[in-house]
N, C-alpha and C positions, 0 to 999 in steps of 0.2 A: 504494500499500500504506499503510495507516494507520501501521504501525510505522516507516516511513522518513521521513515528513513532519515529525514532531515535532522531532527533533534538528536537522534542517536548518534549520527555522524558528528554533529557539532560537539556533543558531550565527549565522545571518544577522542576527538581532536584536542579539545581543551584538556582532557585528562593527560594526554601525551605531552602537550606543551608544558603543563605543570611538572610532570615527571622529568622532562628534559631540563627544565629550568632548575629544579632542585638538584638534579644530578650535577649540573654545571656549578651550582653553589658549593657542592661538596668537593668537586675537583678544584675549584678556585680557593678552597680553604676557608670560605666564609661560613660554611656549616662544618664545624669541627667534630672529630670523633667523640662520641659521648654526649653531644649537645642534644637537648630535649626540646620538643615543641609539640603543639597540638594541632588538630585539624582546623580548629577555629582560628588559631594564629596564622596559619598558612593561608586560609581562605581570606582573612582580612588583609594580609600582605598583598595578595594578588587581586583582591577585589572580586572574588567569585564565590559561588555557593560552595557548601561543604561537600556535596556529593562527588564532583570530579576531583576535588582535593583528596578525599578519602580514598577514592579509587587509585589515584596516582601514588599515594603513600603505600597502599597495599601492594601495588605493582613493584615499587622500589624495595619493599620488604621482601617480596618473593625473589628479587634479584640479589638479595644479600647486602644491600647498601644501607638499609635501615633495620632497626629492631622495633617491634611493636610491644607496647606495655599496656595491658588492658586498662589500667587505672591512671597512667600518666601520659598517654599518647604515644609518640614515636621518638626515637633518638637515632643519631647517626651511629652506625655499627663501628666498633673498634676492632680493627684487624691487628693481628700479631705478625711478627717476622716469620713464624712457622706457617701462617696463612699465606704469606707472600711467597715463600718457597714452594708451597703446594700449587699455588696459582701458576708460577713459572713452569713447573713440571707439567701441569695439565695443558696449558696453552702450547707448550712445545710439542707434546704428543699430537695435538690436533694439527698444528702447523706442518709436522712431518708428513701426515697423510695428504694434506693439500699440496705440498711440494711434489710428492711422488706423482700425484694425479696431473699436476700442471706440466711436469716433465714429460709425462706420457702423451699429453695432448698439446704440447708447446708448438708443434709445427702448424697447428690450425691458425689461419690468418686472424680469426676473431680473438683468439687468445693472445697472439703476438701484439695485436693492436691495443688490446686492453692492458697488457703489461706496460706498454709505452705510456698509457695514461696514468697507470699506477705509479710509474717511475717519477712522473712530475710531482705527485703527492709526496713521494719520498724525498725529492729534492727540496721541497718546502720544509718538510720535517727536519731534514738534515741541517738546513740553514738555521732553523729555530733552535735546534739543539746546540749548534756551535755558538750561537749568540747567547745561549742561556735563557732564552725566552720560553719559560715553562708553559704558559697559557697557550701560546701559538703552537708549541710542540705537541701538546696533548691533543689539540684539535686535529692537526694534520696526521699525527700518528694513528689516531683512531680511524680517520678516513682512509689512510693508507692500508691498514690491515682489513678494514671492512671491504674495500674494493678488491683487495687481493683475494680474500677468502670467498668473495662472491663469485670469482671465476671457477670455483670448485663446482658450482651449480647446485649446491645443497643449501637452501636458505636456513634450515634448522641448524646445521653445523656452523654456518656463517654467523648466525645470531648468537649461538653458544660461545664462539670465540670472541665475538664483540663484547659480550657481557663479562667474559673472563678478563679481557683487556681493560675494560672500564674498572672492574673491581681491583685489578692489580695497580692501576694508576691511582685509584682512591687510596689504596694502602700506601703506595710510595709517596704520594703527594703530601701526606702528613709530615714526613721527614724533610722532603724537599722544600716545602713552604716554610717550615720552621727554620731551616738553615738560612733561607734568604730573608725572611721577615723579622725573625727574632735575633739571629746571630749575625746578620749582615753578610752572609756568605754569597759568593758569586758562583753561579752554576756553569759559566762558560768553560767549555773543555771537559766538563764532567759527564754530560749526558750522551747517551748512545746515538750515533749519527750515521750508521752504515746502511740505511734503508736502500739506497740506490745499488749498493753492492749486492744486496739480497735479490733485487729484481734482476740484475745482470746475471746472476747465477741461474735464475729460473729461465731467463731468455736462452741461456746456453743449454738448458735442459739438464742441469746438474744438481739433483736434489741433495747429494752428499755435501756439496759446497754450501748450499742453502742451509742445510742442517748445521754445519759447522759454524756458520755466521750466527745462527740463532743460539747455539750453545754458548758462543762468546758473548752474545747480547745478554743472555740470562745471567751468566757469571758476572759480567760487568755491572748489571743492574743490582744484583743481590749484594755484591761487594760494596757498591756505593751506598745502598740503603742501610746496610749493617754499619758502615762507618759513620753515617750521619746519625743513626739511632744511638750509637755509642757516644757521639759528640754532644 
């Protein structure tokens, strides 16, 4: 019925917009681990009704970014270093499967063209990493991996990897933001920036080289976060 589709679509879109906005607030460090808030507070902040806000918060809770408390509302989930290690392991396993598939189908023109487009995202991410611009890096890095995993042709796997990468950034950003905002540290030269090398390995249809780059990426990221956490 035409009369029933419109409001449902609008509410769904609003719910997603609120979820995206809150996720960005967490990634930006404006919503910190352990910080509590209610549906009413978020609804007033965005000037919307409680229903799409509640749906957005439930969605983010299902993704592991928030924790729900029946009596106190919601709070930003607090990840541990062990959580971060497990996330790195999980996303590496998923990426290896994608790399093998892309190597097997890399000769297809559509895959080659798409990898060229992904490489441009990687160039932007690498520039942001070298400049120490964390906000820009996170945005391009998430787009880079989202577009790369989409080439696998399985939207469920692509969405799973995207959520893993969002969660790992949320975990890492706590330490990275604290290093820059509180301790006055500079991230230039500290952030991983080999995105284009990864694409080049896939263009060569070399999943072993791609795997090695990701292994180095994970080791680099874990070492950095462990050092910052200790500092």
